[in-house]
Biopython code that builds the backbone (N, CA, C, O; Angstrom):
import numpy as np
from Bio.PDB.StructureBuilder import StructureBuilder

atoms = [
    (1, "MET", "N", (0.848, -1.179, 0.000)),
    (1, "MET", "CA", (0.000, 0.000, 0.000)),
    (1, "MET", "C", (0.891, 1.239, 0.000)),
    (1, "MET", "O", (1.789, 1.375, 0.831)),
    (2, "SER", "N", (0.632, 2.125, -0.930)),
    (2, "SER", "CA", (1.456, 3.334, -1.032)),
    (2, "SER", "C", (0.863, 4.451, -0.180)),
    (2, "SER", "O", (-0.327, 4.462, 0.133)),
    (3, "TRP", "N", (1.716, 5.370, 0.177)),
    (3, "TRP", "CA", (1.270, 6.512, 0.964)),
    (3, "TRP", "C", (1.503, 7.762, 0.173)),
    (3, "TRP", "O", (2.607, 7.873, -0.361)),
    (4, "PRO", "N", (0.647, 8.692, 0.025)),
    (4, "PRO", "CA", (-0.738, 8.690, 0.491)),
    (4, "PRO", "C", (-1.615, 7.793, -0.373)),
    (4, "PRO", "O", (-1.331, 7.589, -1.553)),
    (5, "PRO", "N", (-2.671, 7.261, 0.213)),
    (5, "PRO", "CA", (-3.525, 6.358, -0.565)),
    (5, "PRO", "C", (-4.234, 7.107, -1.692)),
    (5, "PRO", "O", (-4.518, 8.298, -1.568)),
    (6, "ARG", "N", (-4.515, 6.418, -2.773)),
    (6, "ARG", "CA", (-5.223, 6.995, -3.916)),
    (6, "ARG", "C", (-6.727, 6.952, -3.658)),
    (6, "ARG", "O", (-7.266, 5.942, -3.205)),
    (7, "PHE", "N", (-7.387, 8.057, -3.952)),
    (7, "PHE", "CA", (-8.838, 8.130, -3.821)),
    (7, "PHE", "C", (-9.433, 8.386, -5.192)),
    (7, "PHE", "O", (-8.880, 9.150, -5.983)),
    (8, "ASP", "N", (-10.561, 7.750, -5.474)),
    (8, "ASP", "CA", (-11.260, 8.087, -6.702)),
    (8, "ASP", "C", (-12.122, 9.322, -6.450)),
    (8, "ASP", "O", (-12.169, 9.829, -5.330)),
    (9, "MET", "N", (-12.793, 9.798, -7.473)),
    (9, "MET", "CA", (-13.544, 11.050, -7.364)),
    (9, "MET", "C", (-14.705, 10.939, -6.369)),
    (9, "MET", "O", (-14.992, 11.891, -5.642)),
    (10, "ALA", "N", (-15.363, 9.796, -6.336)),
    (10, "ALA", "CA", (-16.480, 9.628, -5.406)),
    (10, "ALA", "C", (-15.989, 9.670, -3.962)),
    (10, "ALA", "O", (-16.645, 10.259, -3.103)),
    (11, "ALA", "N", (-14.848, 9.053, -3.688)),
    (11, "ALA", "CA", (-14.313, 9.061, -2.323)),
    (11, "ALA", "C", (-13.881, 10.457, -1.913)),
    (11, "ALA", "O", (-14.059, 10.846, -0.758)),
    (12, "ALA", "N", (-13.316, 11.215, -2.843)),
    (12, "ALA", "CA", (-12.907, 12.579, -2.528)),
    (12, "ALA", "C", (-14.116, 13.446, -2.183)),
    (12, "ALA", "O", (-14.050, 14.278, -1.278)),
    (13, "ARG", "N", (-15.204, 13.254, -2.896)),
    (13, "ARG", "CA", (-16.421, 14.028, -2.610)),
    (13, "ARG", "C", (-17.027, 13.629, -1.269)),
    (13, "ARG", "O", (-17.536, 14.481, -0.541)),
    (14, "VAL", "N", (-16.976, 12.357, -0.941)),
    (14, "VAL", "CA", (-17.495, 11.892, 0.353)),
    (14, "VAL", "C", (-16.663, 12.467, 1.495)),
    (14, "VAL", "O", (-17.213, 12.888, 2.512)),
    (15, "ILE", "N", (-15.351, 12.486, 1.335)),
    (15, "ILE", "CA", (-14.479, 13.040, 2.367)),
    (15, "ILE", "C", (-14.736, 14.534, 2.541)),
    (15, "ILE", "O", (-14.798, 15.023, 3.669)),
    (16, "ALA", "N", (-14.884, 15.258, 1.441)),
    (16, "ALA", "CA", (-15.149, 16.696, 1.518)),
    (16, "ALA", "C", (-16.504, 16.974, 2.173)),
    (16, "ALA", "O", (-16.620, 17.864, 3.015)),
    (17, "GLY", "N", (-17.511, 16.217, 1.789)),
    (17, "GLY", "CA", (-18.834, 16.393, 2.384)),
    (17, "GLY", "C", (-18.846, 16.026, 3.860)),
    (17, "GLY", "O", (-19.485, 16.701, 4.667)),
    (18, "GLY", "N", (-18.141, 14.962, 4.212)),
    (18, "GLY", "CA", (-18.051, 14.549, 5.613)),
    (18, "GLY", "C", (-17.330, 15.578, 6.463)),
    (18, "GLY", "O", (-17.701, 15.809, 7.614)),
    (19, "GLY", "N", (-16.299, 16.199, 5.902)),
    (19, "GLY", "CA", (-15.574, 17.239, 6.632)),
    (19, "GLY", "C", (-16.439, 18.451, 6.906)),
    (19, "GLY", "O", (-16.399, 19.013, 8.001)),
    (20, "SER", "N", (-17.224, 18.857, 5.915)),
    (20, "SER", "CA", (-18.128, 19.989, 6.109)),
    (20, "SER", "C", (-19.190, 19.661, 7.155)),
    (20, "SER", "O", (-19.511, 20.496, 8.001)),
    (21, "PHE", "N", (-19.730, 18.454, 7.098)),
    (21, "PHE", "CA", (-20.725, 18.025, 8.075)),
    (21, "PHE", "C", (-20.114, 17.961, 9.474)),
    (21, "PHE", "O", (-20.756, 18.342, 10.452)),
    (22, "LEU", "N", (-18.879, 17.483, 9.568)),
    (22, "LEU", "CA", (-18.196, 17.394, 10.854)),
    (22, "LEU", "C", (-17.952, 18.783, 11.451)),
    (22, "LEU", "O", (-18.129, 18.972, 12.655)),
    (23, "LEU", "N", (-17.552, 19.748, 10.635)),
    (23, "LEU", "CA", (-17.372, 21.122, 11.128)),
    (23, "LEU", "C", (-18.676, 21.683, 11.692)),
    (23, "LEU", "O", (-18.681, 22.328, 12.741)),
    (24, "THR", "N", (-19.767, 21.433, 10.995)),
    (24, "THR", "CA", (-21.066, 21.909, 11.469)),
    (24, "THR", "C", (-21.437, 21.252, 12.790)),
    (24, "THR", "O", (-21.936, 21.919, 13.696)),
    (25, "LEU", "N", (-21.198, 19.944, 12.908)),
    (25, "LEU", "CA", (-21.498, 19.249, 14.159)),
    (25, "LEU", "C", (-20.639, 19.757, 15.313)),
    (25, "LEU", "O", (-21.118, 19.855, 16.442)),
    (26, "ILE", "N", (-19.378, 20.081, 15.041)),
    (26, "ILE", "CA", (-18.505, 20.601, 16.094)),
    (26, "ILE", "C", (-19.014, 21.937, 16.602)),
    (26, "ILE", "O", (-19.059, 22.164, 17.811)),
    (27, "VAL", "N", (-19.399, 22.828, 15.689)),
    (27, "VAL", "CA", (-19.917, 24.135, 16.103)),
    (27, "VAL", "C", (-21.206, 23.975, 16.904)),
    (27, "VAL", "O", (-21.383, 24.631, 17.931)),
    (28, "LEU", "N", (-22.105, 23.109, 16.443)),
    (28, "LEU", "CA", (-23.351, 22.889, 17.181)),
    (28, "LEU", "C", (-23.085, 22.222, 18.526)),
    (28, "LEU", "O", (-23.758, 22.527, 19.510)),
    (29, "GLY", "N", (-22.117, 21.321, 18.580)),
    (29, "GLY", "CA", (-21.758, 20.675, 19.846)),
    (29, "GLY", "C", (-21.204, 21.659, 20.855)),
    (29, "GLY", "O", (-21.509, 21.579, 22.045)),
    (30, "ILE", "N", (-20.392, 22.586, 20.380)),
    (30, "ILE", "CA", (-19.871, 23.615, 21.281)),
    (30, "ILE", "C", (-21.011, 24.448, 21.846)),
    (30, "ILE", "O", (-20.999, 24.809, 23.023)),
    (31, "MET", "N", (-21.998, 24.754, 21.005)),
    (31, "MET", "CA", (-23.143, 25.545, 21.494)),
    (31, "MET", "C", (-23.975, 24.758, 22.500)),
    (31, "MET", "O", (-24.561, 25.345, 23.410)),
    (32, "VAL", "N", (-24.035, 23.432, 22.347)),
    (32, "VAL", "CA", (-24.796, 22.618, 23.299)),
    (32, "VAL", "C", (-24.090, 22.567, 24.649)),
    (32, "VAL", "O", (-24.729, 22.703, 25.692)),
    (33, "PHE", "N", (-22.768, 22.371, 24.632)),
    (33, "PHE", "CA", (-22.023, 22.213, 25.880)),
    (33, "PHE", "C", (-21.655, 23.544, 26.528)),
    (33, "PHE", "O", (-21.367, 23.584, 27.724)),
    (34, "GLN", "N", (-21.658, 24.626, 25.767)),
    (34, "GLN", "CA", (-21.378, 25.962, 26.304)),
    (34, "GLN", "C", (-22.483, 26.913, 25.845)),
    (34, "GLN", "O", (-22.251, 27.716, 24.941)),
    (35, "PRO", "N", (-23.672, 26.846, 26.438)),
    (35, "PRO", "CA", (-24.787, 27.673, 25.960)),
    (35, "PRO", "C", (-24.544, 29.173, 26.103)),
    (35, "PRO", "O", (-25.182, 29.965, 25.410)),
    (36, "ALA", "N", (-23.635, 29.576, 26.987)),
    (36, "ALA", "CA", (-23.348, 31.009, 27.136)),
    (36, "ALA", "C", (-22.725, 31.585, 25.869)),
    (36, "ALA", "O", (-22.821, 32.786, 25.616)),
    (37, "LEU", "N", (-22.091, 30.733, 25.080)),
    (37, "LEU", "CA", (-21.474, 31.215, 23.841)),
    (37, "LEU", "C", (-22.505, 31.616, 22.793)),
    (37, "LEU", "O", (-22.185, 32.380, 21.882)),
    (38, "ALA", "N", (-23.718, 31.125, 22.900)),
    (38, "ALA", "CA", (-24.755, 31.463, 21.927)),
    (38, "ALA", "C", (-25.091, 32.950, 21.966)),
    (38, "ALA", "O", (-25.586, 33.490, 20.977)),
    (39, "ASP", "N", (-24.835, 33.617, 23.079)),
    (39, "ASP", "CA", (-25.098, 35.051, 23.188)),
    (39, "ASP", "C", (-23.896, 35.900, 22.810)),
    (39, "ASP", "O", (-24.013, 37.120, 22.699)),
    (40, "ASN", "N", (-22.749, 35.277, 22.611)),
    (40, "ASN", "CA", (-21.522, 35.999, 22.298)),
    (40, "ASN", "C", (-21.472, 36.295, 20.792)),
    (40, "ASN", "O", (-21.502, 35.378, 19.971)),
    (41, "ASP", "N", (-21.394, 37.586, 20.439)),
    (41, "ASP", "CA", (-21.378, 37.966, 19.029)),
    (41, "ASP", "C", (-20.116, 37.480, 18.313)),
    (41, "ASP", "O", (-20.175, 37.116, 17.139)),
    (42, "LEU", "N", (-18.984, 37.470, 19.007)),
    (42, "LEU", "CA", (-17.750, 36.988, 18.387)),
    (42, "LEU", "C", (-17.867, 35.504, 18.034)),
    (42, "LEU", "O", (-17.462, 35.084, 16.950)),
    (43, "PHE", "N", (-18.424, 34.716, 18.955)),
    (43, "PHE", "CA", (-18.592, 33.291, 18.675)),
    (43, "PHE", "C", (-19.551, 33.075, 17.510)),
    (43, "PHE", "O", (-19.310, 32.213, 16.664)),
    (44, "LYS", "N", (-20.629, 33.843, 17.457)),
    (44, "LYS", "CA", (-21.578, 33.705, 16.354)),
    (44, "LYS", "C", (-20.907, 34.015, 15.019)),
    (44, "LYS", "O", (-21.119, 33.310, 14.033)),
    (45, "SER", "N", (-20.107, 35.062, 14.993)),
    (45, "SER", "CA", (-19.415, 35.420, 13.754)),
    (45, "SER", "C", (-18.419, 34.344, 13.346)),
    (45, "SER", "O", (-18.341, 33.976, 12.174)),
    (46, "LEU", "N", (-17.656, 33.839, 14.318)),
    (46, "LEU", "CA", (-16.677, 32.786, 14.005)),
    (46, "LEU", "C", (-17.364, 31.496, 13.570)),
    (46, "LEU", "O", (-16.895, 30.824, 12.651)),
    (47, "ALA", "N", (-18.462, 31.149, 14.219)),
    (47, "ALA", "CA", (-19.194, 29.931, 13.855)),
    (47, "ALA", "C", (-19.730, 30.041, 12.431)),
    (47, "ALA", "O", (-19.636, 29.090, 11.655)),
    (48, "GLN", "N", (-20.292, 31.196, 12.089)),
    (48, "GLN", "CA", (-20.785, 31.389, 10.729)),
    (48, "GLN", "C", (-19.647, 31.328, 9.724)),
    (48, "GLN", "O", (-19.798, 30.747, 8.649)),
    (49, "ALA", "N", (-18.515, 31.919, 10.061)),
    (49, "ALA", "CA", (-17.367, 31.897, 9.146)),
    (49, "ALA", "C", (-16.860, 30.478, 8.936)),
    (49, "ALA", "O", (-16.511, 30.104, 7.816)),
    (50, "ILE", "N", (-16.816, 29.682, 10.002)),
    (50, "ILE", "CA", (-16.345, 28.295, 9.876)),
    (50, "ILE", "C", (-17.280, 27.497, 8.984)),
    (50, "ILE", "O", (-16.823, 26.763, 8.107)),
    (51, "ILE", "N", (-18.576, 27.630, 9.194)),
    (51, "ILE", "CA", (-19.533, 26.857, 8.411)),
    (51, "ILE", "C", (-19.539, 27.321, 6.957)),
    (51, "ILE", "O", (-19.580, 26.492, 6.047)),
    (52, "ILE", "N", (-19.500, 28.620, 6.728)),
    (52, "ILE", "CA", (-19.496, 29.131, 5.350)),
    (52, "ILE", "C", (-18.204, 28.734, 4.641)),
    (52, "ILE", "O", (-18.230, 28.359, 3.469)),
    (53, "GLN", "N", (-17.080, 28.815, 5.344)),
    (53, "GLN", "CA", (-15.810, 28.400, 4.744)),
    (53, "GLN", "C", (-15.854, 26.916, 4.388)),
    (53, "GLN", "O", (-15.348, 26.513, 3.340)),
    (54, "GLY", "N", (-16.449, 26.115, 5.244)),
    (54, "GLY", "CA", (-16.577, 24.690, 4.948)),
    (54, "GLY", "C", (-17.448, 24.436, 3.733)),
    (54, "GLY", "O", (-17.135, 23.564, 2.922)),
    (55, "LEU", "N", (-18.538, 25.181, 3.592)),
    (55, "LEU", "CA", (-19.416, 24.999, 2.433)),
    (55, "LEU", "C", (-18.742, 25.459, 1.149)),
    (55, "LEU", "O", (-18.887, 24.816, 0.109)),
    (56, "ILE", "N", (-18.004, 26.566, 1.211)),
    (56, "ILE", "CA", (-17.275, 27.025, 0.027)),
    (56, "ILE", "C", (-16.199, 26.012, -0.350)),
    (56, "ILE", "O", (-15.995, 25.724, -1.529)),
    (57, "GLY", "N", (-15.517, 25.476, 0.648)),
    (57, "GLY", "CA", (-14.525, 24.443, 0.380)),
    (57, "GLY", "C", (-15.148, 23.198, -0.225)),
    (57, "GLY", "O", (-14.546, 22.554, -1.084)),
    (58, "LEU", "N", (-16.351, 22.856, 0.217)),
    (58, "LEU", "CA", (-17.056, 21.703, -0.330)),
    (58, "LEU", "C", (-17.387, 21.925, -1.802)),
    (58, "LEU", "O", (-17.217, 21.029, -2.629)),
    (59, "VAL", "N", (-17.859, 23.120, -2.120)),
    (59, "VAL", "CA", (-18.179, 23.436, -3.510)),
    (59, "VAL", "C", (-16.913, 23.376, -4.362)),
    (59, "VAL", "O", (-16.930, 22.831, -5.466)),
    (60, "MET", "N", (-15.825, 23.929, -3.854)),
    (60, "MET", "CA", (-14.571, 23.892, -4.614)),
    (60, "MET", "C", (-14.085, 22.455, -4.805)),
    (60, "MET", "O", (-13.559, 22.122, -5.867)),
    (61, "ALA", "N", (-14.251, 21.606, -3.800)),
    (61, "ALA", "CA", (-13.849, 20.204, -3.929)),
    (61, "ALA", "C", (-14.695, 19.504, -4.979)),
    (61, "ALA", "O", (-14.178, 18.705, -5.760)),
    (62, "PHE", "N", (-15.994, 19.797, -5.006)),
    (62, "PHE", "CA", (-16.849, 19.182, -6.017)),
    (62, "PHE", "C", (-16.451, 19.643, -7.409)),
    (62, "PHE", "O", (-16.415, 18.842, -8.343)),
    (63, "LEU", "N", (-16.148, 20.940, -7.557)),
    (63, "LEU", "CA", (-15.746, 21.439, -8.869)),
    (63, "LEU", "C", (-14.407, 20.842, -9.298)),
    (63, "LEU", "O", (-14.236, 20.466, -10.458)),
    (64, "PHE", "N", (-13.469, 20.756, -8.374)),
    (64, "PHE", "CA", (-12.149, 20.224, -8.722)),
    (64, "PHE", "C", (-12.213, 18.749, -9.088)),
    (64, "PHE", "O", (-11.585, 18.320, -10.056)),
    (65, "THR", "N", (-12.967, 17.974, -8.321)),
    (65, "THR", "CA", (-13.029, 16.544, -8.597)),
    (65, "THR", "C", (-13.952, 16.227, -9.762)),
    (65, "THR", "O", (-13.943, 15.105, -10.268)),
    (66, "GLY", "N", (-14.737, 17.186, -10.189)),
    (66, "GLY", "CA", (-15.668, 16.938, -11.281)),
    (66, "GLY", "C", (-15.101, 17.236, -12.656)),
    (66, "GLY", "O", (-15.706, 16.853, -13.657)),
    (67, "ASN", "N", (-13.948, 17.914, -12.740)),
    (67, "ASN", "CA", (-13.401, 18.225, -14.056)),
    (67, "ASN", "C", (-12.186, 17.356, -14.357)),
    (67, "ASN", "O", (-11.801, 16.518, -13.542)),
    (68, "GLN", "N", (-11.598, 17.549, -15.497)),
    (68, "GLN", "CA", (-10.486, 16.710, -15.936)),
    (68, "GLN", "C", (-9.219, 16.919, -15.119)),
    (68, "GLN", "O", (-8.387, 16.014, -15.051)),
    (69, "HIS", "N", (-9.043, 18.093, -14.491)),
    (69, "HIS", "CA", (-7.826, 18.364, -13.735)),
    (69, "HIS", "C", (-7.766, 17.568, -12.443)),
    (69, "HIS", "O", (-6.691, 17.428, -11.859)),
    (70, "GLY", "N", (-8.870, 17.054, -11.992)),
    (70, "GLY", "CA", (-8.872, 16.262, -10.775)),
    (70, "GLY", "C", (-8.484, 14.814, -11.011)),
    (70, "GLY", "O", (-8.333, 14.051, -10.056)),
    (71, "LYS", "N", (-8.318, 14.422, -12.273)),
    (71, "LYS", "CA", (-8.004, 13.030, -12.602)),
    (71, "LYS", "C", (-6.507, 12.877, -12.852)),
    (71, "LYS", "O", (-5.800, 13.857, -13.086)),
    (72, "GLY", "N", (-6.053, 11.673, -12.799)),
    (72, "GLY", "CA", (-4.654, 11.392, -13.108)),
    (72, "GLY", "C", (-3.810, 11.362, -11.856)),
    (72, "GLY", "O", (-4.319, 11.328, -10.736)),
    (73, "ASP", "N", (-2.497, 11.376, -12.074)),
    (73, "ASP", "CA", (-1.585, 11.239, -10.940)),
    (73, "ASP", "C", (-1.115, 12.583, -10.395)),
    (73, "ASP", "O", (-0.234, 12.617, -9.536)),
    (74, "GLY", "N", (-1.668, 13.668, -10.863)),
    (74, "GLY", "CA", (-1.278, 14.983, -10.364)),
    (74, "GLY", "C", (-0.207, 15.638, -11.208)),
    (74, "GLY", "O", (-0.034, 16.855, -11.140)),
    (75, "GLY", "N", (0.524, 14.860, -12.007)),
    (75, "GLY", "CA", (1.561, 15.423, -12.838)),
    (75, "GLY", "C", (1.062, 15.831, -14.217)),
    (75, "GLY", "O", (1.719, 16.602, -14.917)),
    (76, "GLU", "N", (-0.085, 15.320, -14.600)),
    (76, "GLU", "CA", (-0.635, 15.619, -15.921)),
    (76, "GLU", "C", (-1.583, 16.797, -15.833)),
    (76, "GLU", "O", (-2.340, 16.916, -14.869)),
    (77, "ARG", "N", (-1.553, 17.641, -16.796)),
    (77, "ARG", "CA", (-2.487, 18.774, -16.864)),
    (77, "ARG", "C", (-3.014, 18.898, -18.267)),
    (77, "ARG", "O", (-3.816, 19.788, -18.548)),
]
sb = StructureBuilder()
sb.init_structure("model")
sb.init_model(0)
sb.init_chain("A")
sb.init_seg("    ")
for serial, (resi, resn, name, xyz) in enumerate(atoms, 1):
    if name == "N":
        sb.init_residue(resn, " ", resi, " ")
    sb.init_atom(name, np.array(xyz, "f"), 0.0, 1.0, " ", f" {name:<3s}", serial, name[0])
structure = sb.get_structure()
């Protein structure tokens, strides 16, 4: 088995989607265990930024893995 392992396009999309979902769960979990943070404007802004950044990253991962540049061994363009 070589390192790093090779992923096909479907696996890359699943990993990207799972990461975005995990970020959302972490933010919601923090709000459950620390309810005082729900009133903090800084925390609200950071939580929104984390979730939005994750969604933008998810879209970029889908676009990258959906075109021809996402295929191959990385050396071909």
